[in-house]
N, C-alpha and C positions, 0 to 999 in steps of 0.2 A: 504494500500501499503505500507506504512512504516513497518507495522507485519512483512509482505511478506519480506521485503528488510532484515530487521533484522536475517528471517530466513534462508535466503540463506548467511547469511554472517554467522552466525551459523554454516553452515553445510561444508561450504569452510575453515574457521577455523579447523573445527574438521579432515578432511581428511588431510590438512595439515599438522596437528599435529599427526593422524597415519602415515603418509609417513616418516615424519622427525622423529618419534620415532622408524620406521622400519631400515631405513639408518643406524640409529646412534647402533643399537643393532646386524647388518647383517655386519658391517663391510665393504661389498664391494668388497669383494675379487675376484681376476678371476678363473673362472672355469676349461679354458683350454681345452684339445682335448673331442671330444664326443666319439661316438661310433668310430669301426673301422672296416673294413671289409678285406680279402684276395680276391685279386685278382688275376686269373691266367689266362694267355694267349698263347694259341698255334693253330695249323695249323685249328683245328676245332672251334675254337672261343676265346672269353673271358667267364669265370664266375665269377660271386660275391658273396660269400658267409659270412654272417657277422662272425666277428670274433668270436664272443660266441659259436656261432653252429660249427663252425671249431672246436674248443677247444674241444667241445663235441664230434666228430667225430672220432676226435682223440684220446679220451679217452674210445672211443669204447659205446657211446649213440647214442641213433638214434631218430630222430623226432617222436614228441608224433600222432601216427593215427589218433586220433581224433581231431587233430585241423588241418589235412591238406586234408580232404574231401572237396569235393567241397559243400555239406550240412555245414559244420562248418563253412564256407567262408561265407554263406550266410548272417549273420548275425553280424554287426561288435561288438555291445556292448557285444553279448553273447561270444562270440570268446574269447574275453578279460575276462570275468568273468572267463569262463573255464579255460582258461590259467593261472589266477594267482593262481587258486585253493589251489595247491602244498605249495605255499608261504605262502596263508594262513593256510593250514596246520601244515605247520610244523613252525608257528608264527614268523616266519618273517614279516609278515606286519601286523598290526591292522587295524580294522574296516575302519578307517576312511584312511589310506594310500591305502587300495583295493579300497575305494571307487574314491580316487584321480586318482588311474592308471586307472581305467575304463572309466575314464574321461576324461584324457588328453591322455592318448596313442590315443585313436580311434580320437582323434582333431590332435592332432599330423600328424598322416599319412593322413590324409584329408586335412590337410594343407600343407604337404610335396607331395601329390600327383598332388596339380596344377602347380607346379614348377615355377610359378611366385610370390610366395608370400616370402616364405623362400630367403634372401640374398644367391647367390652363392658363394659358399667358393673358396676362392682366387685359382687361377692355378698355382701359386706358391711356395703354402701353403705347408711346407715339416717337420712335426711334429716330436719330436726323434720317434722312434718307441716303441709302449707300450712293455711291460715286458710280454711275453708269453714264454710258451712251443714250440708254434709253429715255432717263432722268428729265429730258429736257423734251422728248420728242414723241410721249407719252399721248395719244388722241383723246379729245375730250370723253370724261367719261370712265378712264382706265387710271390708277394709282400705282404706285409700289408700297407693298406692307409686309413686314415682318412675319415671317411664320413662324419659325422656332427662334428664342431667345436660349443663349448659353448662361448656366448660371454661374455663381459666383467660383472660383475655383478653391473651393474649400473642400470639396470632395476631388476634385481634378489634380489636388495636389499629391495624391495618393497613387498616381499613375495613371494613364492612358487607359489601361487595361479596366482600370474599376469603375470608367465612364462606359466600358462596351460592357461589363458586368450589371450596373446600373444603372442605366440611361435616364431612367427615370429621377435621378437625382443631381443629374447635369443640365437637363433640356427642360425647358416649357413650350409648349405646343399651343398655337391658334386649331383648336379642334376644327372650329367651323370650315378654317381655310384649308384644312388637311384632309376632310373629307370630302369637299371640293374638288380636288387632284385628282385626276386619272391616274390610272396603277402607273405609268411609265413614268410620269412627274413623279409620284411618291418615291420612286425606285431611285429617281436620280437624287432626288433631294436627300436620300439615305447616303447616296456616295459623297454627296456634297457634304453633309456634317462629319463621315467618317473619315475625311480629308483632313477637316478642320483637326480632328484629335490627331491624326498621323503627326502632324509638324505645323507646331503655332507661328512656326516664321513666315506658312505661307499668308499673304494679305487676300481678303474677300475677292478681290477682283482675281489671283492666282486661283483660288478655288474653283470660282465659277467657270474659269478658262479650263483648266482639270476636268471640271465635270463635263464640260461641252466635246471636250475630248472623248469622253468616256461616251456619252449618248448620241452624240451628232454626228455626221460626217459631211 
């Protein structure tokens, strides 16, 4: 019994030490806004498009046909593997980073689909409009809105894998906007959020560019 108690004590001390070390090196800075969408309202209804993709359409790009078929959507894991292949080919992702996306992105999508797990994005949350070539060119009735907000890094300080396991502690999601996205936009948004946690040095503009490389051509 004494030996078992000593073992438990050693394990507890070890994990406390690991968490403390990660906290001291990570700095705990605030992440700020996450993904954004373009919302257009008209007499025909409301359309919601991931900003990453809307910028791509503006540049003359189109959605990858191999990602938009019913057959492609039949397997979540295989869809993400296929989507990020251009990033791997362009050496924008290493093997471990690609592996994290393949695990994190479908889990993010699954958790967001439950609508009851992620904290609701406050209705009065009005962040600055992100730097985008579309910001000054949107037609009437359209606006850029935040769909995902990353929380303060009090949990992020434990490492990216913590947010991979407990994304509901690291993100707030506008559930109505999420429900308005089609499946391809949702999955591209999941890639966007995975890229954010792979490399904190990436700017929001760079993350959107990488997401377009994955989802468009």
